[in-house]
N, CA, C and O atoms as a GROMACS GRO file, in nm:
protein
  572
    1MET      N    1  11.302   3.138   3.394
    1MET     CA    2  11.341   2.999   3.464
    1MET      C    3  11.444   2.965   3.489
    1MET      O    4  11.526   2.957   3.396
    2THR      N    5  11.474   2.938   3.589
    2THR     CA    6  11.638   2.855   3.610
    2THR      C    7  11.702   2.732   3.584
    2THR      O    8  11.626   2.640   3.555
    3ARG      N    9  11.769   2.718   3.586
    3ARG     CA   10  11.873   2.601   3.547
    3ARG      C   11  11.973   2.502   3.614
    3ARG      O   12  12.051   2.418   3.568
    4SER      N   13  11.930   2.559   3.786
    4SER     CA   14  11.997   2.485   3.883
    4SER      C   15  11.952   2.447   3.990
    4SER      O   16  11.870   2.493   4.069
    5PHE      N   17  12.032   2.331   3.986
    5PHE     CA   18  11.900   2.186   4.024
    5PHE      C   19  12.050   2.127   4.173
    5PHE      O   20  12.168   2.160   4.183
    6ALA      N   21  11.986   2.058   4.236
    6ALA     CA   22  12.034   2.047   4.373
    6ALA      C   23  12.074   1.890   4.315
    6ALA      O   24  11.984   1.817   4.275
    7VAL      N   25  12.211   1.848   4.316
    7VAL     CA   26  12.241   1.725   4.279
    7VAL      C   27  12.305   1.646   4.409
    7VAL      O   28  12.354   1.741   4.471
    8GLU      N   29  12.323   1.569   4.458
    8GLU     CA   30  12.401   1.535   4.548
    8GLU      C   31  12.545   1.493   4.502
    8GLU      O   32  12.536   1.502   4.380
    9LEU      N   33  12.683   1.448   4.533
    9LEU     CA   34  12.716   1.399   4.420
    9LEU      C   35  12.841   1.292   4.580
    9LEU      O   36  12.887   1.297   4.695
   10THR      N   37  12.826   1.204   4.440
   10THR     CA   38  12.862   1.028   4.575
   10THR      C   39  12.985   0.974   4.462
   10THR      O   40  12.998   1.019   4.349
   11THR      N   41  13.073   0.861   4.528
   11THR     CA   42  13.162   0.830   4.430
   11THR      C   43  13.111   0.724   4.487
   11THR      O   44  13.014   0.703   4.559
   12ILE      N   45  13.278   0.595   4.394
   12ILE     CA   46  13.211   0.442   4.407
   12ILE      C   47  13.332   0.386   4.409
   12ILE      O   48  13.406   0.485   4.419
   13CYS      N   49  13.433   0.247   4.404
   13CYS     CA   50  13.546   0.229   4.400
   13CYS      C   51  13.523   0.081   4.392
   13CYS      O   52  13.498  -0.003   4.479
   14MET      N   53  13.542   0.071   4.235
   14MET     CA   54  13.569  -0.088   4.258
   14MET      C   55  13.764  -0.121   4.299
   14MET      O   56  13.851  -0.044   4.259
   15ILE      N   57  13.798  -0.265   4.392
   15ILE     CA   58  13.862  -0.242   4.448
   15ILE      C   59  13.889  -0.336   4.409
   15ILE      O   60  13.797  -0.415   4.431
   16GLU      N   61  14.066  -0.436   4.294
   16GLU     CA   62  14.018  -0.506   4.278
   16GLU      C   63  14.219  -0.589   4.403
   16GLU      O   64  14.300  -0.524   4.470
   17ASN      N   65  14.216  -0.686   4.384
   17ASN     CA   66  14.351  -0.733   4.502
   17ASN      C   67  14.431  -0.846   4.359
   17ASN      O   68  14.357  -0.898   4.275
   18GLN      N   69  14.523  -0.858   4.356
   18GLN     CA   70  14.603  -0.894   4.340
   18GLN      C   71  14.582  -1.102   4.350
   18GLN      O   72  14.655  -1.200   4.370
   19ARG      N   73  14.501  -1.086   4.335
   19ARG     CA   74  14.428  -1.230   4.346
   19ARG      C   75  14.313  -1.233   4.255
   19ARG      O   76  14.254  -1.334   4.219
   20GLY      N   77  14.282  -1.093   4.215
   20GLY     CA   78  14.160  -1.084   4.052
   20GLY      C   79  14.035  -1.050   4.157
   20GLY      O   80  13.946  -0.978   4.111
   21GLU      N   81  14.020  -1.103   4.321
   21GLU     CA   82  13.867  -1.043   4.358
   21GLU      C   83  13.830  -0.889   4.328
   21GLU      O   84  13.856  -0.801   4.245
   22ILE      N   85  13.769  -0.905   4.418
   22ILE     CA   86  13.716  -0.742   4.447
   22ILE      C   87  13.650  -0.749   4.577
   22ILE      O   88  13.562  -0.823   4.622
   23LEU      N   89  13.726  -0.639   4.632
   23LEU     CA   90  13.609  -0.523   4.715
   23LEU      C   91  13.502  -0.567   4.759
   23LEU      O   92  13.429  -0.595   4.664
   24VAL      N   93  13.441  -0.594   4.882
   24VAL     CA   94  13.295  -0.586   4.908
   24VAL      C   95  13.230  -0.507   4.986
   24VAL      O   96  13.200  -0.591   5.070
   25GLN      N   97  13.178  -0.396   5.030
   25GLN     CA   98  13.079  -0.431   5.203
   25GLN      C   99  12.948  -0.510   5.149
   25GLN      O  100  12.911  -0.534   5.034
   26ASP      N  101  12.902  -0.536   5.254
   26ASP     CA  102  12.805  -0.605   5.285
   26ASP      C  103  12.712  -0.487   5.362
   26ASP      O  104  12.727  -0.452   5.478
   27ARG      N  105  12.621  -0.441   5.275
   27ARG     CA  106  12.557  -0.349   5.290
   27ARG      C  107  12.376  -0.361   5.360
   27ARG      O  108  12.268  -0.371   5.302
   28ARG      N  109  12.426  -0.351   5.548
   28ARG     CA  110  12.223  -0.297   5.548
   28ARG      C  111  12.189  -0.227   5.546
   28ARG      O  112  12.095  -0.244   5.623
   29LYS      N  113  12.181  -0.083   5.496
   29LYS     CA  114  12.092  -0.033   5.527
   29LYS      C  115  11.913  -0.020   5.396
   29LYS      O  116  11.887  -0.009   5.276
   30PRO      N  117  11.852  -0.028   5.509
   30PRO     CA  118  11.743  -0.045   5.368
   30PRO      C  119  11.733   0.002   5.352
   30PRO      O  120  11.612   0.019   5.360
   31ASP      N  121  11.805   0.129   5.296
   31ASP     CA  122  11.746   0.267   5.172
   31ASP      C  123  11.846   0.154   5.039
   31ASP      O  124  11.760   0.121   4.957
   32TRP      N  125  11.977   0.096   4.999
   32TRP     CA  126  12.016  -0.056   4.928
   32TRP      C  127  12.075  -0.095   5.008
   32TRP      O  128  12.179  -0.041   5.047
   33PRO      N  129  12.003  -0.247   5.074
   33PRO     CA  130  12.125  -0.317   5.041
   33PRO      C  131  12.120  -0.386   4.931
   33PRO      O  132  12.062  -0.380   4.823
   34GLY      N  133  12.277  -0.529   5.043
   34GLY     CA  134  12.274  -0.594   4.886
   34GLY      C  135  12.477  -0.551   4.934
   34GLY      O  136  12.523  -0.499   5.035
   35TRP      N  137  12.559  -0.611   4.790
   35TRP     CA  138  12.657  -0.627   4.821
   35TRP      C  139  12.686  -0.495   4.763
   35TRP      O  140  12.586  -0.443   4.714
   36THR      N  141  12.850  -0.387   4.750
   36THR     CA  142  12.812  -0.256   4.782
   36THR      C  143  12.992  -0.295   4.692
   36THR      O  144  13.039  -0.409   4.695
   37PHE      N  145  13.042  -0.213   4.644
   37PHE     CA  146  13.132  -0.106   4.674
   37PHE      C  147  13.183  -0.038   4.766
   37PHE      O  148  13.136  -0.052   4.879
   38PRO      N  149  13.255   0.021   4.752
   38PRO     CA  150  13.294   0.189   4.932
   38PRO      C  151  13.291   0.272   4.846
   38PRO      O  152  13.235   0.237   4.742
   39GLY      N  153  13.336   0.383   4.848
   39GLY     CA  154  13.252   0.551   4.847
   39GLY      C  155  13.223   0.610   4.988
   39GLY      O  156  13.230   0.592   5.110
   40GLY      N  157  13.175   0.718   4.859
   40GLY     CA  158  13.092   0.832   4.963
   40GLY      C  159  13.024   0.895   4.914
   40GLY      O  160  12.984   0.845   4.809
   41HIS      N  161  12.969   1.029   4.946
   41HIS     CA  162  13.002   1.114   4.971
   41HIS      C  163  13.068   1.205   4.908
   41HIS      O  164  13.184   1.176   4.882
   42VAL      N  165  12.993   1.401   4.843
   42VAL     CA  166  13.126   1.438   4.785
   42VAL      C  167  13.152   1.564   4.948
   42VAL      O  168  13.060   1.576   5.029
   43GLU      N  169  13.261   1.626   4.962
   43GLU     CA  170  13.290   1.691   5.069
   43GLU      C  171  13.273   1.880   4.969
   43GLU      O  172  13.318   1.883   4.855
   44ALA      N  173  13.217   1.993   5.020
   44ALA     CA  174  13.208   2.156   4.970
   44ALA      C  175  13.288   2.115   4.878
   44ALA      O  176  13.272   2.045   4.778
   45ALA      N  177  13.414   2.194   4.945
   45ALA     CA  178  13.506   2.189   4.799
   45ALA      C  179  13.659   2.037   4.824
   45ALA      O  180  13.768   2.025   4.881
   46GLU      N  181  13.570   1.958   4.739
   46GLU     CA  182  13.669   1.863   4.707
   46GLU      C  183  13.593   1.783   4.607
   46GLU      O  184  13.472   1.781   4.583
   47SER      N  185  13.714   1.702   4.542
   47SER     CA  186  13.674   1.722   4.364
   47SER      C  187  13.601   1.540   4.415
   47SER      O  188  13.594   1.507   4.533
   48LEU      N  189  13.556   1.448   4.299
   48LEU     CA  190  13.588   1.341   4.288
   48LEU      C  191  13.661   1.248   4.365
   48LEU      O  192  13.628   1.174   4.458
   49THR      N  193  13.762   1.268   4.308
   49THR     CA  194  13.896   1.119   4.309
   49THR      C  195  13.959   1.239   4.450
   49THR      O  196  14.051   1.165   4.487
   50ALA      N  197  13.965   1.298   4.495
   50ALA     CA  198  13.930   1.327   4.662
   50ALA      C  199  13.881   1.258   4.746
   50ALA      O  200  13.905   1.191   4.847
   51ALA      N  201  13.757   1.313   4.641
   51ALA     CA  202  13.645   1.254   4.755
   51ALA      C  203  13.669   1.037   4.785
   51ALA      O  204  13.648   0.960   4.879
   52ILE      N  205  13.735   1.021   4.602
   52ILE     CA  206  13.715   0.856   4.696
   52ILE      C  207  13.866   0.809   4.717
   52ILE      O  208  13.900   0.692   4.735
   53ILE      N  209  13.933   0.896   4.712
   53ILE     CA  210  14.070   0.851   4.808
   53ILE      C  211  14.066   0.882   4.922
   53ILE      O  212  14.146   0.811   4.984
   54ARG      N  213  14.004   0.964   5.000
   54ARG     CA  214  13.925   0.975   5.149
   54ARG      C  215  13.866   0.887   5.201
   54ARG      O  216  13.897   0.850   5.315
   55GLU      N  217  13.769   0.832   5.134
   55GLU     CA  218  13.668   0.784   5.165
   55GLU      C  219  13.790   0.658   5.138
   55GLU      O  220  13.903   0.683   5.177
   56ILE      N  221  13.771   0.562   5.090
   56ILE     CA  222  13.829   0.451   5.130
   56ILE      C  223  13.939   0.424   5.237
   56ILE      O  224  13.979   0.326   5.300
   57GLN      N  225  13.970   0.571   5.229
   57GLN     CA  226  14.076   0.562   5.351
   57GLN      C  227  14.029   0.576   5.534
   57GLN      O  228  14.094   0.519   5.622
   58GLU      N  229  13.912   0.656   5.560
   58GLU     CA  230  13.815   0.656   5.627
   58GLU      C  231  13.817   0.502   5.671
   58GLU      O  232  13.874   0.452   5.768
   59GLU      N  233  13.686   0.402   5.505
   59GLU     CA  234  13.676   0.280   5.566
   59GLU      C  235  13.767   0.210   5.535
   59GLU      O  236  13.812   0.184   5.647
   60CYS      N  237  13.807   0.177   5.490
   60CYS     CA  238  13.917   0.046   5.416
   60CYS      C  239  14.036   0.048   5.523
   60CYS      O  240  14.073  -0.059   5.571
   61GLY      N  241  14.095   0.170   5.560
   61GLY     CA  242  14.179   0.173   5.514
   61GLY      C  243  14.356   0.155   5.430
   61GLY      O  244  14.472   0.120   5.456
   62LEU      N  245  14.264   0.210   5.312
   62LEU     CA  246  14.356   0.174   5.198
   62LEU      C  247  14.395   0.349   5.190
   62LEU      O  248  14.334   0.454   5.210
   63ARG      N  249  14.518   0.312   5.151
   63ARG     CA  250  14.537   0.433   4.962
   63ARG      C  251  14.546   0.335   4.851
   63ARG      O  252  14.589   0.223   4.824
   64ILE      N  253  14.476   0.448   4.796
   64ILE     CA  254  14.487   0.393   4.637
   64ILE      C  255  14.491   0.460   4.552
   64ILE      O  256  14.407   0.541   4.594
   65THR      N  257  14.525   0.508   4.438
   65THR     CA  258  14.553   0.569   4.236
   65THR      C  259  14.448   0.506   4.211
   65THR      O  260  14.460   0.395   4.159
   66PRO      N  261  14.304   0.563   4.242
   66PRO     CA  262  14.189   0.560   4.118
   66PRO      C  263  14.168   0.593   3.935
   66PRO      O  264  14.187   0.662   3.835
   67GLU      N  265  14.134   0.521   3.979
   67GLU     CA  266  14.128   0.567   3.806
   67GLU      C  267  13.954   0.561   3.729
   67GLU      O  268  13.916   0.462   3.668
   68LEU      N  269  13.867   0.688   3.749
   68LEU     CA  270  13.805   0.780   3.673
   68LEU      C  271  13.743   0.605   3.495
   68LEU      O  272  13.800   0.567   3.393
   69ARG      N  273  13.601   0.567   3.570
   69ARG     CA  274  13.622   0.460   3.486
   69ARG      C  275  13.432   0.579   3.397
   69ARG      O  276  13.389   0.587   3.282
   70GLY      N  277  13.395   0.625   3.499
   70GLY     CA  278  13.281   0.662   3.440
   70GLY      C  279  13.194   0.774   3.533
   70GLY      O  280  13.234   0.862   3.610
   71THR      N  281  13.042   0.727   3.488
   71THR     CA  282  13.005   0.810   3.511
   71THR      C  283  12.877   0.752   3.544
   71THR      O  284  12.828   0.695   3.447
   72ALA      N  285  12.790   0.747   3.675
   72ALA     CA  286  12.628   0.686   3.728
   72ALA      C  287  12.565   0.784   3.720
   72ALA      O  288  12.625   0.882   3.761
   73GLU      N  289  12.367   0.821   3.646
   73GLU     CA  290  12.287   0.961   3.695
   73GLU      C  291  12.234   0.907   3.745
   73GLU      O  292  12.250   0.788   3.718
   74TRP      N  293  12.148   0.932   3.835
   74TRP     CA  294  12.024   0.866   3.930
   74TRP      C  295  11.923   1.025   3.925
   74TRP      O  296  11.951   1.136   3.972
   75LEU      N  297  11.754   0.963   3.819
   75LEU     CA  298  11.625   1.059   3.903
   75LEU      C  299  11.568   0.967   3.994
   75LEU      O  300  11.526   0.857   3.958
   76ASN      N  301  11.564   1.030   4.167
   76ASN     CA  302  11.496   0.874   4.210
   76ASN      C  303  11.388   0.954   4.228
   76ASN      O  304  11.378   0.988   4.346
   77ASP      N  305  11.300   0.999   4.155
   77ASP     CA  306  11.214   1.079   4.218
   77ASP      C  307  11.118   1.134   4.145
   77ASP      O  308  11.136   1.094   4.031
   78LYS      N  309  10.952   1.262   4.150
   78LYS     CA  310  10.921   1.293   4.097
   78LYS      C  311  10.933   1.487   4.099
   78LYS      O  312  10.908   1.567   4.008
   79ALA      N  313  10.974   1.508   4.224
   79ALA     CA  314  11.051   1.592   4.256
   79ALA      C  315  11.152   1.665   4.201
   79ALA      O  316  11.155   1.783   4.164
   80GLY      N  317  11.228   1.588   4.200
   80GLY     CA  318  11.340   1.582   4.058
   80GLY      C  319  11.495   1.538   4.160
   80GLY      O  320  11.615   1.546   4.135
   81ALA      N  321  11.456   1.515   4.220
   81ALA     CA  322  11.637   1.492   4.307
   81ALA      C  323  11.667   1.373   4.261
   81ALA      O  324  11.622   1.260   4.283
   82ARG      N  325  11.758   1.420   4.187
   82ARG     CA  326  11.910   1.407   4.145
   82ARG      C  327  11.993   1.343   4.248
   82ARG      O  328  11.971   1.353   4.369
   83GLU      N  329  12.152   1.232   4.161
   83GLU     CA  330  12.172   1.180   4.231
   83GLU      C  331  12.339   1.139   4.117
   83GLU      O  332  12.342   1.041   4.043
   84LEU      N  333  12.482   1.259   4.133
   84LEU     CA  334  12.598   1.188   4.023
   84LEU      C  335  12.692   1.074   4.126
   84LEU      O  336  12.732   1.061   4.242
   85ALA      N  337  12.693   1.037   4.053
   85ALA     CA  338  12.814   0.952   4.131
   85ALA      C  339  12.938   0.894   3.989
   85ALA      O  340  12.916   0.841   3.879
   86GLY      N  341  13.131   0.959   4.096
   86GLY     CA  342  13.155   0.908   3.995
   86GLY      C  343  13.222   0.773   3.980
   86GLY      O  344  13.307   0.771   4.069
   87LEU      N  345  13.225   0.677   3.923
   87LEU     CA  346  13.243   0.477   3.905
   87LEU      C  347  13.409   0.563   3.930
   87LEU      O  348  13.446   0.667   3.876
   88PHE      N  349  13.480   0.480   4.026
   88PHE     CA  350  13.647   0.419   3.972
   88PHE      C  351  13.619   0.317   4.023
   88PHE      O  352  13.519   0.277   4.084
   89TYR      N  353  13.792   0.236   3.974
   89TYR     CA  354  13.830   0.135   3.915
   89TYR      C  355  13.983   0.118   3.994
   89TYR      O  356  14.062   0.126   3.900
   90ALA      N  357  14.063   0.099   4.116
   90ALA     CA  358  14.175   0.012   4.185
   90ALA      C  359  14.228  -0.094   4.194
   90ALA      O  360  14.168  -0.201   4.186
   91ARG      N  361  14.355  -0.082   4.212
   91ARG     CA  362  14.402  -0.210   4.224
   91ARG      C  363  14.494  -0.172   4.360
   91ARG      O  364  14.554  -0.067   4.383
   92THR      N  365  14.484  -0.295   4.441
   92THR     CA  366  14.570  -0.222   4.553
   92THR      C  367  14.660  -0.423   4.613
   92THR      O  368  14.586  -0.518   4.587
   93THR      N  369  14.781  -0.455   4.672
   93THR     CA  370  14.845  -0.541   4.725
   93THR      C  371  14.817  -0.510   4.864
   93THR      O  372  14.927  -0.511   4.919
   94ALA      N  373  14.717  -0.481   4.958
   94ALA     CA  374  14.693  -0.455   5.063
   94ALA      C  375  14.584  -0.534   5.095
   94ALA      O  376  14.518  -0.593   5.010
   95GLU      N  377  14.560  -0.538   5.236
   95GLU     CA  378  14.508  -0.539   5.263
   95GLU      C  379  14.335  -0.438   5.365
   95GLU      O  380  14.351  -0.350   5.451
   96PRO      N  381  14.216  -0.483   5.323
   96PRO     CA  382  14.200  -0.356   5.412
   96PRO      C  383  14.148  -0.353   5.547
   96PRO      O  384  14.045  -0.419   5.531
   97ARG      N  385  14.151  -0.317   5.683
   97ARG     CA  386  14.129  -0.268   5.755
   97ARG      C  387  13.940  -0.310   5.815
   97ARG      O  388  13.858  -0.218   5.816
   98ALA      N  389  13.902  -0.443   5.853
   98ALA     CA  390  13.752  -0.397   5.978
   98ALA      C  391  13.722  -0.237   6.012
   98ALA      O  392  13.781  -0.174   6.099
   99GLY      N  393  13.653  -0.203   5.957
   99GLY     CA  394  13.520  -0.145   5.950
   99GLY      C  395  13.486  -0.140   6.158
   99GLY      O  396  13.453  -0.231   6.234
  100VAL      N  397  13.503  -0.056   6.174
  100VAL     CA  398  13.402  -0.036   6.348
  100VAL      C  399  13.274   0.001   6.310
  100VAL      O  400  13.269   0.100   6.237
  101GLY      N  401  13.111  -0.081   6.359
  101GLY     CA  402  13.025  -0.016   6.316
  101GLY      C  403  13.021   0.008   6.097
  101GLY      O  404  12.909   0.020   6.048
  102GLU      N  405  13.098   0.010   6.037
  102GLU     CA  406  13.056  -0.054   5.908
  102GLU      C  407  13.025  -0.136   5.888
  102GLU      O  408  13.028  -0.229   5.969
  103ASP      N  409  12.948  -0.151   5.695
  103ASP     CA  410  12.910  -0.263   5.726
  103ASP      C  411  13.140  -0.357   5.616
  103ASP      O  412  13.250  -0.326   5.571
  104ALA      N  413  13.008  -0.514   5.659
  104ALA     CA  414  13.180  -0.574   5.666
  104ALA      C  415  13.229  -0.547   5.538
  104ALA      O  416  13.169  -0.489   5.448
  105LEU      N  417  13.373  -0.606   5.536
  105LEU     CA  418  13.453  -0.572   5.415
  105LEU      C  419  13.451  -0.688   5.329
  105LEU      O  420  13.333  -0.709   5.299
  106PHE      N  421  13.495  -0.737   5.298
  106PHE     CA  422  13.462  -0.851   5.215
  106PHE      C  423  13.631  -0.828   5.049
  106PHE      O  424  13.679  -0.725   5.002
  107TRP      N  425  13.664  -0.977   5.018
  107TRP     CA  426  13.701  -0.992   4.888
  107TRP      C  427  13.618  -1.086   4.852
  107TRP      O  428  13.528  -1.132   4.922
  108VAL      N  429  13.644  -1.115   4.749
  108VAL     CA  430  13.464  -1.206   4.670
  108VAL      C  431  13.556  -1.260   4.490
  108VAL      O  432  13.561  -1.180   4.396
  109PRO      N  433  13.576  -1.307   4.487
  109PRO     CA  434  13.569  -1.289   4.294
  109PRO      C  435  13.556  -1.320   4.251
  109PRO      O  436  13.546  -1.442   4.270
  110LYS      N  437  13.527  -1.254   4.090
  110LYS     CA  438  13.526  -1.154   4.020
  110LYS      C  439  13.334  -1.177   3.953
  110LYS      O  440  13.240  -1.099   3.935
  111GLU      N  441  13.362  -1.373   3.929
  111GLU     CA  442  13.232  -1.486   3.891
  111GLU      C  443  13.135  -1.421   3.979
  111GLU      O  444  13.045  -1.357   3.926
  112GLN      N  445  13.145  -1.433   4.178
  112GLN     CA  446  12.987  -1.398   4.222
  112GLN      C  447  13.012  -1.317   4.262
  112GLN      O  448  13.054  -1.323   4.378
  113LEU      N  449  12.998  -1.119   4.157
  113LEU     CA  450  12.983  -1.061   4.258
  113LEU      C  451  12.796  -1.028   4.030
  113LEU      O  452  12.802  -0.978   3.917
  114THR      N  453  12.718  -1.079   4.093
  114THR     CA  454  12.600  -1.180   3.997
  114THR      C  455  12.500  -1.040   4.094
  114THR      O  456  12.510  -0.995   4.208
  115ALA      N  457  12.399  -1.008   3.966
  115ALA     CA  458  12.213  -0.887   4.053
  115ALA      C  459  12.217  -0.924   4.125
  115ALA      O  460  12.226  -0.829   4.203
  116ASP      N  461  12.219  -1.065   4.216
  116ASP     CA  462  12.189  -1.090   4.304
  116ASP      C  463  12.164  -1.150   4.392
  116ASP      O  464  12.090  -1.236   4.439
  117LYS      N  465  12.306  -1.033   4.419
  117LYS     CA  466  12.412  -1.073   4.521
  117LYS      C  467  12.410  -0.841   4.531
  117LYS      O  468  12.434  -0.784   4.637
  118LEU      N  469  12.378  -0.761   4.398
  118LEU     CA  470  12.454  -0.691   4.490
  118LEU      C  471  12.338  -0.594   4.480
  118LEU      O  472  12.235  -0.606   4.414
  119ALA      N  473  12.361  -0.540   4.524
  119ALA     CA  474  12.269  -0.396   4.570
  119ALA      C  475  12.182  -0.288   4.515
  119ALA      O  476  12.240  -0.180   4.526
  120GLY      N  477  12.037  -0.273   4.447
  120GLY     CA  478  11.990  -0.159   4.413
  120GLY      C  479  12.064  -0.214   4.220
  120GLY      O  480  12.056  -0.324   4.166
  121THR      N  481  12.117  -0.109   4.177
  121THR     CA  482  12.120  -0.133   3.993
  121THR      C  483  12.250  -0.116   4.102
  121THR      O  484  12.228  -0.057   4.208
  122LEU      N  485  12.397  -0.173   4.069
  122LEU     CA  486  12.452  -0.220   4.090
  122LEU      C  487  12.542  -0.328   4.015
  122LEU      O  488  12.662  -0.322   3.991
  123GLY      N  489  12.475  -0.403   3.993
  123GLY     CA  490  12.472  -0.465   3.852
  123GLY      C  491  12.558  -0.397   3.741
  123GLY      O  492  12.677  -0.397   3.711
  124GLU      N  493  12.446  -0.339   3.696
  124GLU     CA  494  12.411  -0.239   3.557
  124GLU      C  495  12.532  -0.209   3.527
  124GLU      O  496  12.564  -0.226   3.410
  125LEU      N  497  12.618  -0.166   3.606
  125LEU     CA  498  12.705  -0.117   3.573
  125LEU      C  499  12.848  -0.158   3.617
  125LEU      O  500  12.957  -0.101   3.619
  126LEU      N  501  12.813  -0.249   3.642
  126LEU     CA  502  13.020  -0.349   3.660
  126LEU      C  503  13.041  -0.309   3.442
  126LEU      O  504  13.122  -0.229   3.395
  127PRO      N  505  12.964  -0.376   3.381
  127PRO     CA  506  13.077  -0.263   3.292
  127PRO      C  507  13.138  -0.112   3.163
  127PRO      O  508  13.169  -0.071   3.051
  128LEU      N  509  13.107  -0.090   3.344
  128LEU     CA  510  13.116   0.113   3.305
  128LEU      C  511  13.251   0.035   3.431
  128LEU      O  512  13.325   0.133   3.435
  129PHE      N  513  13.306  -0.047   3.506
  129PHE     CA  514  13.391  -0.065   3.647
  129PHE      C  515  13.447  -0.167   3.502
  129PHE      O  516  13.538  -0.121   3.432
  130TRP      N  517  13.387  -0.300   3.467
  130TRP     CA  518  13.578  -0.287   3.394
  130TRP      C  519  13.584  -0.240   3.243
  130TRP      O  520  13.626  -0.308   3.149
  131GLY      N  521  13.540  -0.126   3.238
  131GLY     CA  522  13.567  -0.131   3.134
  131GLY      C  523  13.543  -0.154   2.993
  131GLY      O  524  13.626  -0.173   2.904
  132GLU      N  525  13.467  -0.152   2.989
  132GLU     CA  526  13.323  -0.304   2.898
  132GLU      C  527  13.300  -0.135   2.823
  132GLU      O  528  13.340  -0.134   2.707
  133ASP      N  529  13.266  -0.051   2.853
  133ASP     CA  530  13.137   0.014   2.799
  133ASP      C  531  13.176   0.164   2.818
  133ASP      O  532  13.192   0.220   2.927
  134PRO      N  533  13.191   0.231   2.669
  134PRO     CA  534  13.300   0.279   2.593
  134PRO      C  535  13.243   0.427   2.588
  134PRO      O  536  13.309   0.523   2.548
  135THR      N  537  13.096   0.434   2.639
  135THR     CA  538  13.065   0.489   2.677
  135THR      C  539  13.085   0.609   2.831
  135THR      O  540  13.078   0.729   2.856
  136GLY      N  541  13.111   0.484   2.898
  136GLY     CA  542  13.122   0.539   3.014
  136GLY      C  543  13.055   0.626   3.115
  136GLY      O  544  13.113   0.685   3.207
  137THR      N  545  12.888   0.630   3.082
  137THR     CA  546  12.828   0.694   3.110
  137THR      C  547  12.620   0.575   3.162
  137THR      O  548  12.555   0.481   3.117
  138TYR      N  549  12.616   0.634   3.229
  138TYR     CA  550  12.491   0.539   3.292
  138TYR      C  551  12.383   0.593   3.336
  138TYR      O  552  12.396   0.586   3.458
  139PHE      N  553  12.267   0.651   3.308
  139PHE     CA  554  12.152   0.692   3.361
  139PHE      C  555  12.015   0.619   3.374
  139PHE      O  556  11.959   0.562   3.280
  140LYS      N  557  11.980   0.625   3.473
  140LYS     CA  558  11.851   0.592   3.516
  140LYS      C  559  11.659   0.669   3.603
  140LYS      O  560  11.628   0.738   3.700
  141ASP      N  561  11.631   0.641   3.560
  141ASP     CA  562  11.495   0.798   3.646
  141ASP      C  563  11.417   0.681   3.700
  141ASP      O  564  11.348   0.608   3.629
  142ASN      N  565  11.426   0.675   3.778
  142ASN     CA  566  11.348   0.595   3.917
  142ASN      C  567  11.207   0.724   3.935
  142ASN      O  568  11.133   0.740   4.032
  143SER      N  569  11.209   0.756   3.880
  143SER     CA  570  11.128   0.877   3.874
  143SER      C  571  10.958   0.828   3.915
  143SER      O  572  10.868   0.911   3.917
   0.00000   0.00000   0.00000
């Protein structure tokens, strides 16, 4: 019996500006539509932290010093497809550049981050991003 299995590694970062607003993307892809935070996939020879720094630079043109706030894990189907995401937080005084071909980026006040506007289970992850969940972990079995 093997103990190894495939895991898709991803990152996501809540970025807050000096006005207390949060940077969101209006994601239009059918697999996870709604507002989300910037992030992306981890490359083969890359740490979670290096991946989020690269992704934020590529997607937003921002240089950040991210803080790991926790992890989120999803079992996506009966076959055992699994995703593990590093959840990061960062502050910035800079403005993001508009993405070409990317989902729209814009700032929103914290109180507008409501479950009906956020993509998928992102609303359930907010306590981790805010540092309010002492476990620092989230697990969801979607199978």
